[in-house]
Structure formats: C-alpha cells, structure tokens
N, C-alpha and C positions, 0 to 999 in steps of 0.2 A: 464343059460345065461353066455356067455363068458365075461371075464374081458374087452375085447375091446368093446363089445356090451354095457356093463354097463357104460363105460366111454362115449361112443357116446350118450347113452340115457341121462346121467347126463349133458353132455355139451348142448344137445338140450334143456333139461329142464331149465337150467340156462339162455339160450337165451330167451326162452318163458317167464321166470320170469322177465328178464330185459325189454323185450318189454311190458309186463303187467305193470310194474312200470312206465316206460316212458309214457305210455298212461294215467296214473293217475297223472302226473305232477311231479314225482320224477326226480331229476337230478342224473344221474348215475355218480359216482365218479370213481369206479374201480371194477374189477372182479378178482376173484381168487388170493386174496392177502395172501401171506404166512407170518405167524408170528411164533415166537418160540413155540407157543401153538397150532397151527393148521392153517388151511386155512379159510379165510372168502370168501364165494362165491360171494357176491355182497355187495358193499358199495354204498349207495345212500344218498341223502339229500332231505328233504321236509320241507319247511317253517322254515329253520334254524336248523332243527333237523337232526343229522347224524343217519342213520339207517344201521345197519349191518344185512344182510339177509342170512339165511341158506336156501338153496333150496334142497328139497327132491323130487325125481322123481321116479315114477314107471309106467310101461306100463299098469298094471292092478291092481285090488284089490286082486288078488289071494293070495298074501302074506300080505294083510292088507293095510291100507291107508299109504301113504308115511311118514306122520309125526310121526308115531309110532317108526320110526327108530331113533328119537332124544332121545337117552338114557340119564340118569342122568350124565354119564361120558361125553357124547358129550356136554351136557349143560355146564359143568364145563369148557371144552375146548373153547366153544363159548364165554363164559363170559371172560375168560382169554385173548383170542385173541382180543376181542373188547376193553377190558381195555388197553391192550398193545398198540394197534393202536391209541386209543384215547389219551393216555398219550404221545405217540411219536408225535402226530400231534396237540396237544393242544386243543382237543375237549372236551368241558364240557357237552354238552347236546346230549345224544345219547340213542338209544334203540336197542334191538335185535328182529327182526321179523323172522318168518319162512314162507316159501311159499311151498305149496304142489302142485305138478304137477302130474296129473294122465292122462295117454294117451301116444301117440307116434306120430311121424311125419306121416301126412296123415290121422290121425284118430281124432275123437273128443277129445278135451282136457278139463279137469276140473282143474281150478286153485283156490286154497284156500289160502288166505292171513291171517296169524295170526299175528296181530300187537302186539308189546311188549310182545312177546311170552315167552321170557326168562328174568327173573328179575335178575338184578345184586345186 
C-alpha cells in the first residue's frame, strides 16, 4: 500500500470514528491536534470527561487487527500528548480511548471502541 493510500485510509477511518462518537453523544472538540509529543487523532467530551482518542484503521485483518499497532512506545507518546494538552487547557478529568476501524469506503465496516484503553 502506498503512503498516499495509507493516509487516505487513515483519514477515512478518523472520519468514521468521529461519526461513530457523535452518534453516541460525544461532543467533538478537535481532530489531528499536534503536541510536542505527537498527534492526537480526536479530542471529544462526554458528560464532562475529556476523551483523547487514538484511531487505528486497516482495510483488512491480513496484517492483524488495527489495535495491535498501538505499541508500548506509542502508548508513552499518547499519554505524554494527552497530559500536555490537558495541562495547557486546564483539564482535570480525562482518559485515553482507542478506536479500531476495519474496512474501507464502500465496504462493510467494523468499529471497536476501547474505552480508557491507555492508563496514565
């Protein structure tokens, strides 16, 4: 898969995840937020809780399920990014979720939401 195709698939997956969250009552705050420690795919809130969401998308399970690509190193960056953002914006109550997207545009999609997936 070319780099361009990976970016297109990832962008599509993030849009699917944002739609999924909105349908479940989350208020979308921002997408693709850059911090000194990495990018936060989606920031949303639900019932006063700020949720930082990492989205992993794969067209198929050929290379395994999407969430296996969240490595220990990626977890460290996710926590550092969330802590940085929370500190900058005075956020006290937050968690990190992960959303796994399997499929692609025009085909059946499987969405799995892992709440509080990464512990700070």
